[in-house]
Structures are given as structure tokens and as C-alpha cells.
KELO-833926 format. One record per residue (C-alpha): residue number from 1; residue in three letters; x, y, z. Coordinates in Angstrom, 2 decimals, padded with zeros to 5 digits, always signed. Layout:
BEGIN
[atom NUM; 'Ala'; [X; Y; Z]]
...
***
This chain:
BEGIN
[atom 1; 'Met'; [+296.94; +043.40; +148.97]]
[atom 2; 'Lys'; [+298.83; +043.62; +145.70]]
[atom 3; 'Ile'; [+301.87; +041.49; +144.95]]
[atom 4; 'Thr'; [+304.39; +044.26; +144.35]]
[atom 5; 'Leu'; [+308.14; +044.55; +144.02]]
[atom 6; 'Pro'; [+308.51; +046.03; +147.55]]
[atom 7; 'Leu'; [+306.43; +043.19; +148.97]]
[atom 8; 'Leu'; [+308.48; +040.52; +147.21]]
[atom 9; 'Leu'; [+311.71; +042.15; +148.35]]
[atom 10; 'Ser'; [+310.39; +042.37; +151.91]]
[atom 11; 'Leu'; [+309.46; +038.69; +151.83]]
[atom 12; 'Ser'; [+312.92; +037.77; +150.59]]
[atom 13; 'Thr'; [+314.40; +039.84; +153.41]]
[atom 14; 'Leu'; [+312.23; +038.02; +155.94]]
[atom 15; 'Val'; [+313.51; +034.71; +154.69]]
[atom 16; 'Leu'; [+317.16; +035.73; +154.55]]
[atom 17; 'Ala'; [+317.22; +037.29; +157.99]]
[atom 18; 'His'; [+314.86; +034.88; +159.74]]
[atom 19; 'Pro'; [+315.76; +034.66; +163.45]]
[atom 20; 'Leu'; [+316.13; +030.91; +163.97]]
[atom 21; 'Ala'; [+314.89; +030.89; +167.53]]
[atom 22; 'Glu'; [+315.23; +027.75; +169.59]]
[atom 23; 'Thr'; [+311.99; +025.84; +170.02]]
[atom 24; 'Asp'; [+310.74; +025.24; +173.53]]
[atom 25; 'Ser'; [+310.74; +021.45; +173.82]]
[atom 26; 'Glu'; [+308.29; +021.65; +176.72]]
[atom 27; 'Thr'; [+305.63; +023.25; +174.55]]
[atom 28; 'Thr'; [+303.16; +021.08; +172.67]]
[atom 29; 'Thr'; [+301.69; +023.72; +170.41]]
[atom 30; 'Lys'; [+299.86; +021.96; +167.62]]
[atom 31; 'Ile'; [+301.24; +022.23; +164.12]]
[atom 32; 'Glu'; [+298.90; +021.57; +161.24]]
[atom 33; 'Thr'; [+300.58; +020.89; +157.91]]
[atom 34; 'Pro'; [+297.78; +020.66; +155.35]]
[atom 35; 'Ala'; [+298.23; +017.69; +153.04]]
[atom 36; 'Ser'; [+296.76; +019.81; +150.27]]
[atom 37; 'Val'; [+299.88; +021.96; +150.07]]
[atom 38; 'Pro'; [+302.85; +019.57; +149.75]]
[atom 39; 'Glu'; [+303.84; +021.27; +146.51]]
[atom 40; 'Ile'; [+302.65; +024.50; +144.95]]
[atom 41; 'Asn'; [+303.38; +024.75; +141.26]]
[atom 42; 'Thr'; [+304.12; +027.92; +139.35]]
[atom 43; 'Glu'; [+300.67; +027.97; +137.77]]
[atom 44; 'His'; [+299.09; +028.10; +141.22]]
[atom 45; 'Leu'; [+301.49; +030.85; +142.26]]
[atom 46; 'Ala'; [+300.64; +032.87; +139.17]]
[atom 47; 'Asn'; [+296.93; +032.51; +139.92]]
[atom 48; 'Thr'; [+297.53; +033.55; +143.54]]
[atom 49; 'Ala'; [+299.46; +036.61; +142.43]]
[atom 50; 'Asp'; [+296.79; +037.52; +139.88]]
[atom 51; 'Phe'; [+294.05; +037.19; +142.50]]
[atom 52; 'Phe'; [+295.68; +039.39; +145.10]]
[atom 53; 'Ser'; [+296.70; +041.98; +142.52]]
[atom 54; 'Ser'; [+293.25; +042.31; +140.99]]
[atom 55; 'Asp'; [+291.02; +045.27; +141.77]]
[atom 56; 'Ala'; [+288.03; +042.93; +142.14]]
[atom 57; 'Ala'; [+289.75; +040.93; +144.86]]
[atom 58; 'Ala'; [+290.85; +044.06; +146.68]]
[atom 59; 'Ala'; [+287.30; +045.39; +146.64]]
[atom 60; 'Ala'; [+285.85; +042.10; +147.87]]
[atom 61; 'Val'; [+288.05; +041.76; +150.95]]
[atom 62; 'Ile'; [+287.38; +043.82; +154.08]]
[atom 63; 'Thr'; [+290.83; +044.61; +155.47]]
[atom 64; 'Thr'; [+289.79; +046.64; +158.52]]
[atom 65; 'Glu'; [+287.78; +045.38; +161.49]]
[atom 66; 'Asn'; [+286.95; +047.51; +164.54]]
[atom 67; 'Gly'; [+284.23; +045.50; +166.24]]
[atom 68; 'Leu'; [+285.53; +046.18; +169.73]]
[atom 69; 'Ser'; [+284.67; +049.85; +169.41]]
[atom 70; 'Thr'; [+281.64; +049.64; +167.11]]
[atom 71; 'Asp'; [+279.77; +046.59; +168.41]]
[atom 72; 'Ala'; [+277.84; +045.99; +171.59]]
[atom 73; 'Cys'; [+279.31; +043.18; +173.67]]
[atom 74; 'Lys'; [+279.08; +039.81; +171.97]]
[atom 75; 'Pro'; [+279.83; +036.34; +173.41]]
[atom 76; 'Val'; [+283.08; +035.98; +171.41]]
[atom 77; 'Ile'; [+285.65; +038.67; +170.64]]
[atom 78; 'Met'; [+288.51; +037.93; +168.27]]
[atom 79; 'Ile'; [+291.58; +040.16; +168.15]]
[atom 80; 'Phe'; [+293.69; +039.60; +165.05]]
[atom 81; 'Ala'; [+297.04; +040.97; +163.89]]
[atom 82; 'Arg'; [+297.92; +041.00; +160.20]]
[atom 83; 'Gly'; [+301.26; +040.08; +158.64]]
[atom 84; 'Thr'; [+304.04; +042.24; +157.27]]
[atom 85; 'Asn'; [+302.98; +044.65; +154.49]]
[atom 86; 'Glu'; [+299.31; +043.65; +154.62]]
[atom 87; 'Asp'; [+296.54; +046.21; +154.22]]
[atom 88; 'Gly'; [+294.19; +047.64; +156.84]]
[atom 89; 'Asn'; [+294.39; +046.23; +160.36]]
[atom 90; 'Val'; [+293.56; +042.57; +159.59]]
[atom 91; 'Gly'; [+295.13; +042.14; +156.14]]
[atom 92; 'Thr'; [+293.82; +039.96; +153.33]]
[atom 93; 'Ile'; [+295.53; +036.58; +153.45]]
[atom 94; 'Ala'; [+294.63; +034.68; +156.62]]
[atom 95; 'Gly'; [+292.26; +036.91; +158.58]]
[atom 96; 'Pro'; [+289.28; +037.67; +156.31]]
[atom 97; 'Pro'; [+288.69; +034.05; +155.15]]
[atom 98; 'Leu'; [+288.74; +032.98; +158.81]]
[atom 99; 'Phe'; [+286.29; +035.70; +159.84]]
[atom 100; 'Thr'; [+283.90; +034.66; +157.08]]
[atom 101; 'Asp'; [+283.87; +031.07; +158.31]]
[atom 102; 'Leu'; [+283.51; +032.09; +161.95]]
[atom 103; 'Arg'; [+280.57; +034.38; +161.21]]
[atom 104; 'Ala'; [+278.89; +031.60; +159.28]]
[atom 105; 'Ala'; [+279.43; +029.12; +162.12]]
[atom 106; 'Leu'; [+278.65; +031.36; +165.10]]
[atom 107; 'Thr'; [+276.47; +034.01; +163.36]]
[atom 108; 'Thr'; [+277.45; +037.68; +163.25]]
[atom 109; 'Ala'; [+275.42; +038.31; +166.40]]
[atom 110; 'Lys'; [+277.83; +036.25; +168.46]]
[atom 111; 'Ile'; [+281.29; +037.35; +167.33]]
[atom 112; 'Ser'; [+283.12; +040.66; +167.07]]
[atom 113; 'Val'; [+286.44; +041.04; +165.28]]
[atom 114; 'Gln'; [+289.02; +043.67; +166.12]]
[atom 115; 'Gly'; [+292.19; +044.25; +164.11]]
[atom 116; 'Val'; [+295.50; +045.55; +165.44]]
[atom 117; 'Ala'; [+296.78; +048.81; +163.96]]
[atom 118; 'Tyr'; [+300.57; +048.77; +163.67]]
[atom 119; 'Ser'; [+303.23; +049.58; +161.09]]
[atom 120; 'Ala'; [+303.69; +045.94; +159.97]]
[atom 121; 'Asn'; [+307.02; +046.52; +158.25]]
[atom 122; 'Val'; [+309.94; +044.14; +157.84]]
[atom 123; 'Phe'; [+311.96; +045.86; +160.56]]
[atom 124; 'Gly'; [+309.35; +044.92; +163.15]]
[atom 125; 'Tyr'; [+309.56; +041.31; +162.05]]
[atom 126; 'Leu'; [+313.35; +041.31; +162.33]]
[atom 127; 'Ala'; [+313.01; +042.70; +165.86]]
[atom 128; 'Gly'; [+310.80; +039.76; +166.85]]
[atom 129; 'Gly'; [+307.51; +041.57; +166.30]]
[atom 130; 'Asp'; [+306.72; +045.29; +166.24]]
[atom 131; 'Thr'; [+307.00; +046.65; +169.79]]
[atom 132; 'Glu'; [+304.14; +049.13; +169.57]]
[atom 133; 'Gly'; [+301.96; +046.62; +167.78]]
[atom 134; 'Ser'; [+302.57; +044.09; +170.55]]
[atom 135; 'Lys'; [+301.55; +046.68; +173.13]]
[atom 136; 'Thr'; [+298.45; +047.55; +171.12]]
[atom 137; 'Leu'; [+297.37; +043.92; +170.92]]
[atom 138; 'Ala'; [+297.79; +043.55; +174.68]]
[atom 139; 'Ser'; [+295.87; +046.78; +175.26]]
[atom 140; 'Leu'; [+293.00; +045.65; +173.03]]
[atom 141; 'Thr'; [+292.84; +042.32; +174.86]]
[atom 142; 'Asn'; [+292.65; +044.09; +178.21]]
[atom 143; 'Gln'; [+290.06; +046.48; +176.83]]
[atom 144; 'Ala'; [+287.91; +043.59; +175.60]]
[atom 145; 'Ser'; [+288.17; +041.90; +178.99]]
[atom 146; 'Thr'; [+287.10; +045.07; +180.79]]
[atom 147; 'Lys'; [+284.36; +046.15; +178.39]]
[atom 148; 'Cys'; [+282.84; +042.69; +178.01]]
[atom 149; 'Pro'; [+283.82; +040.69; +181.11]]
[atom 150; 'Ser'; [+281.77; +037.63; +180.17]]
[atom 151; 'Ala'; [+283.05; +037.40; +176.60]]
[atom 152; 'Lys'; [+285.32; +034.59; +175.46]]
[atom 153; 'Leu'; [+288.47; +036.00; +173.90]]
[atom 154; 'Val'; [+290.27; +034.63; +170.85]]
[atom 155; 'Leu'; [+293.69; +035.89; +169.79]]
[atom 156; 'Gly'; [+294.99; +035.41; +166.27]]
[atom 157; 'Gly'; [+297.81; +036.50; +164.02]]
[atom 158; 'Tyr'; [+299.50; +035.80; +160.72]]
[atom 159; 'Ser'; [+303.30; +035.85; +160.27]]
[atom 160; 'Gln'; [+304.56; +038.97; +162.10]]
[atom 161; 'Gly'; [+301.08; +039.23; +163.58]]
[atom 162; 'Ala'; [+301.74; +035.88; +165.27]]
[atom 163; 'Gln'; [+304.87; +037.38; +166.83]]
[atom 164; 'Leu'; [+302.66; +040.12; +168.27]]
[atom 165; 'Val'; [+300.38; +037.49; +169.79]]
[atom 166; 'His'; [+303.32; +035.85; +171.57]]
[atom 167; 'Asn'; [+304.67; +039.18; +172.80]]
[atom 168; 'Ala'; [+301.32; +040.46; +174.01]]
[atom 169; 'Ala'; [+300.35; +037.22; +175.75]]
[atom 170; 'Lys'; [+303.47; +037.40; +177.90]]
[atom 171; 'Thr'; [+302.27; +040.68; +179.40]]
[atom 172; 'Leu'; [+298.67; +039.72; +180.20]]
[atom 173; 'Ser'; [+297.53; +039.11; +183.75]]
[atom 174; 'Ala'; [+296.48; +035.64; +184.84]]
[atom 175; 'Ala'; [+292.88; +036.83; +185.07]]
[atom 176; 'Val'; [+292.80; +038.09; +181.49]]
[atom 177; 'Ser'; [+294.70; +035.08; +180.15]]
[atom 178; 'Ala'; [+292.08; +032.83; +181.73]]
[atom 179; 'Lys'; [+289.45; +034.44; +179.49]]
[atom 180; 'Ile'; [+291.30; +033.42; +176.33]]
[atom 181; 'Ala'; [+289.38; +030.49; +174.85]]
[atom 182; 'Ala'; [+291.63; +029.98; +171.84]]
[atom 183; 'Val'; [+294.71; +031.22; +170.03]]
[atom 184; 'Ile'; [+295.18; +030.67; +166.31]]
[atom 185; 'Val'; [+298.40; +031.60; +164.51]]
[atom 186; 'Phe'; [+299.35; +031.13; +160.86]]
[atom 187; 'Gly'; [+302.91; +030.95; +159.56]]
[atom 188; 'Asp'; [+304.21; +031.75; +163.04]]
[atom 189; 'Pro'; [+307.93; +032.71; +163.19]]
[atom 190; 'Asp'; [+307.82; +031.64; +166.86]]
[atom 191; 'Asn'; [+306.16; +028.33; +166.03]]
[atom 192; 'Gly'; [+306.54; +025.80; +168.86]]
[atom 193; 'Gln'; [+306.97; +028.38; +171.59]]
[atom 194; 'Ala'; [+304.45; +028.97; +174.36]]
[atom 195; 'Val'; [+301.87; +031.74; +174.01]]
[atom 196; 'Gly'; [+302.20; +033.40; +177.39]]
[atom 197; 'Ser'; [+300.41; +031.34; +180.02]]
[atom 198; 'Val'; [+297.71; +030.12; +177.62]]
[atom 199; 'Pro'; [+297.54; +026.29; +177.81]]
[atom 200; 'Ser'; [+298.91; +024.61; +174.70]]
[atom 201; 'Ser'; [+295.60; +022.78; +174.28]]
[atom 202; 'Lys'; [+294.01; +026.14; +173.44]]
[atom 203; 'Val'; [+296.61; +027.00; +170.79]]
[atom 204; 'Leu'; [+296.53; +026.01; +167.13]]
[atom 205; 'Ser'; [+299.57; +026.87; +165.04]]
[atom 206; 'Ile'; [+299.12; +026.26; +161.33]]
[atom 207; 'Cys'; [+302.44; +025.96; +159.54]]
[atom 208; 'His'; [+302.74; +024.80; +155.95]]
[atom 209; 'Ala'; [+305.50; +022.30; +155.31]]
[atom 210; 'Gln'; [+307.29; +024.51; +152.77]]
[atom 211; 'Asp'; [+306.89; +027.79; +154.68]]
[atom 212; 'Ile'; [+310.46; +028.68; +155.62]]
[atom 213; 'Ile'; [+309.25; +031.39; +158.01]]
[atom 214; 'Cys'; [+307.55; +029.02; +160.45]]
[atom 215; 'Thr'; [+309.48; +025.81; +159.80]]
[atom 216; 'Lys'; [+312.81; +027.57; +160.44]]
[atom 217; 'Arg'; [+314.51; +025.61; +157.72]]
[atom 218; 'Gly'; [+315.48; +027.53; +154.64]]
[atom 219; 'Gly'; [+317.26; +025.07; +152.41]]
[atom 220; 'Phe'; [+318.45; +027.84; +150.09]]
[atom 221; 'Thr'; [+321.96; +029.02; +149.33]]
[atom 222; 'Thr'; [+323.15; +032.60; +149.69]]
[atom 223; 'Arg'; [+323.46; +032.73; +145.91]]
[atom 224; 'Glu'; [+319.78; +031.88; +145.53]]
[atom 225; 'Phe'; [+318.77; +034.69; +147.88]]
[atom 226; 'Trp'; [+320.81; +037.16; +145.83]]
[atom 227; 'Val'; [+319.38; +035.81; +142.60]]
[atom 228; 'Phe'; [+315.89; +036.32; +144.02]]
[atom 229; 'Ser'; [+316.63; +039.86; +145.17]]
[atom 230; 'Phe'; [+318.16; +041.00; +141.89]]
[atom 231; 'Ser'; [+316.25; +038.94; +139.33]]
[atom 232; 'Ile'; [+312.75; +040.30; +139.87]]
[atom 233; 'Pro'; [+312.37; +041.19; +136.15]]
[atom 234; 'Ala'; [+312.73; +037.50; +135.41]]
[atom 235; 'Leu'; [+309.39; +036.99; +137.18]]
[atom 236; 'Leu'; [+307.92; +037.95; +133.83]]
[atom 237; 'Gly'; [+309.28; +034.73; +132.36]]
[atom 238; 'Gly'; [+312.40; +033.26; +130.86]]
[atom 239; 'Ala'; [+314.70; +030.31; +131.29]]
[atom 240; 'Ala'; [+316.93; +032.12; +133.79]]
[atom 241; 'Trp'; [+314.11; +032.48; +136.26]]
[atom 242; 'Arg'; [+312.77; +028.97; +135.77]]
[atom 243; 'Gly'; [+316.05; +027.69; +137.16]]
[atom 244; 'Glu'; [+315.39; +029.60; +140.37]]
[atom 245; 'Lys'; [+311.63; +029.08; +140.69]]
[atom 246; 'Lys'; [+311.82; +026.92; +143.83]]
[atom 247; 'Leu'; [+312.85; +030.00; +145.81]]
[atom 248; 'Leu'; [+309.85; +031.98; +144.65]]
[atom 249; 'Thr'; [+307.64; +028.97; +145.41]]
[atom 250; 'Ala'; [+308.91; +028.82; +148.98]]
[atom 251; 'Val'; [+308.50; +032.55; +149.53]]
[atom 252; 'Leu'; [+305.00; +032.79; +148.06]]
[atom 253; 'Ile'; [+303.79; +029.69; +149.89]]
[atom 254; 'Asp'; [+303.58; +032.02; +152.89]]
[atom 255; 'Leu'; [+300.68; +033.71; +151.04]]
[atom 256; 'Thr'; [+298.38; +030.67; +150.96]]
[atom 257; 'Tyr'; [+297.00; +030.45; +154.52]]
[atom 258; 'Gly'; [+293.50; +031.43; +153.45]]
[atom 259; 'Ile'; [+292.96; +027.77; +152.55]]
[atom 260; 'Asp'; [+293.15; +026.90; +156.26]]
[atom 261; 'Ala'; [+290.17; +029.03; +157.29]]
[atom 262; 'Ala'; [+287.86; +026.04; +157.82]]
[atom 263; 'Thr'; [+290.40; +024.23; +160.01]]
[atom 264; 'Ala'; [+291.04; +027.32; +162.10]]
[atom 265; 'Ser'; [+287.35; +028.14; +162.39]]
[atom 266; 'Ala'; [+286.45; +024.62; +163.54]]
[atom 267; 'Phe'; [+289.14; +024.78; +166.22]]
[atom 268; 'Ile'; [+287.84; +028.10; +167.52]]
[atom 269; 'Val'; [+284.18; +027.06; +167.44]]
[atom 270; 'Lys'; [+284.99; +023.95; +169.46]]
[atom 271; 'Ala'; [+287.09; +025.97; +171.90]]
[atom 272; 'Val'; [+284.44; +028.59; +172.65]]
[atom 273; 'Gly'; [+281.73; +025.95; +173.03]]
[atom 274; 'Ser'; [+278.11; +026.95; +173.46]]
[atom 275; 'Val'; [+277.70; +030.72; +173.19]]
***
């Protein structure tokens, strides 16, 4: 996925229009705030942008996974929804690094990965998660349960993809929900809310401390949002932009969840147990 002007504008729109939903105080969804990301400096952000905009990186990352249709039944099936504006059906940021770790831990013979095809635009996010994408995720989960009745299911999503996980889980039957061994969400806009009837002990929500999408605390003035939206050329450098760099830092921090792959993988491996 390339860091482009439309993507940056979409991210700024996500932040500005974030629906500050009330958190369910009864839910004990785990929140992991990696100590390694208390601050992200502009050099790191520049390197991140360079990586994701490079042709080599794009070629190295598999952004589409259709294991549910191409694989024979395996003991673990993961269904993953990408975030807004990401490529393919699993994206590049959170999904692929996690799949790499899971395949190393469980072996490729024991896990299938299926992405969710949906439009993944900012309007779906503002609506609380794309409606058709939510239905597709639920349908894929039901399909996995029917096709491979003994498989342990894992649901995952990043950013808007996490919204889809919440929406889909609410529609699943008790029998299908019981087959869900783990849920992993990154940068979840609905962080802290229940995931359908899945026990909170099976849910890991990874939310970085400075991610204003999942922490629901912006800390930025309206003026700063407008400066961000109309000062994109200043991204190339200059004193004017340096005065506003904390906003860019907070927006781009939502692009760093690949560093949490090991944590997420370990949680899933423990949840599925011996397979």
C-alpha cells in the first residue's frame, strides 16, 4: 500500500469524524499498548512511508488470501478484514506480518487464511463499518464452520476491519460463535466493546497509546485538522510543517501495527491449543 495524498486525506477524515462511541464498562477486552511505541519520531515516520511506498515492499507483501476456497480443511481457519484504503482483501499493515508469524508457529499445513473482500472506504468507517463487508465476514465465518466443522476459527481485523468483526460477530449463531477460538483486532474503533457473544478472554485488542482511532481521544484542535488537510505540500519539508508534525505523527501511528505480529500470534497460538 502506498502512502498517497488520498490515503492521508482519508486518514485525516477518519480522525476528524471519529464516532466517539461509549465504551461498555462490563466488557474486559484486553488492550495491549506496546511500550516500544510511546513516541514515534519523524525519522521513523519517514522510513515507514518510504517502506510502504516502495515497489520492493509492495512486491514482497501478499495482500490477498483465499485459503477458505483454495485449501483443504485445516485445523485453524483465520478470517481477516483489512483497514480503510488497504490493498487486496487482507491489506499490508497488520494482516500479513501476523500471518507470517502464525504460519511459522503452527506450520502452513495447520492454518488457512481468508481475507474479506469489501470496498474499505472512509464512508464505511464513518457508518460504523461497511455493511456489505460485515455481511461478507459473517458469511465467510458461517462457510468455514460448515465446510470444516472441526476447525477452530479465528477472526481478525485492522481499523475498519475491526468494526466488521464486531458487526459480524453480533449476527453469528451461538453454535458458530462457540467455534471461535480467538479474536484479534488492531486499532479498533470499537475498542472496549464486546465482540458478539465471544468471551472477552478470547479477545485481544491491540491499541497503541497514541492511536486516536482506538483510544477515542484526539487532543487536536479544529485548526490543526484544517492545517493537516490543506498543508499536504508541507510534508516535503519546511518550518511551517514542523510546527504541525504532532498531528501527522498521531495519524501515521495507525500504520505501525505490524510490529505487534508476535504478540498477536502468541495469543492466537495459545488460544487454539494443540492442533
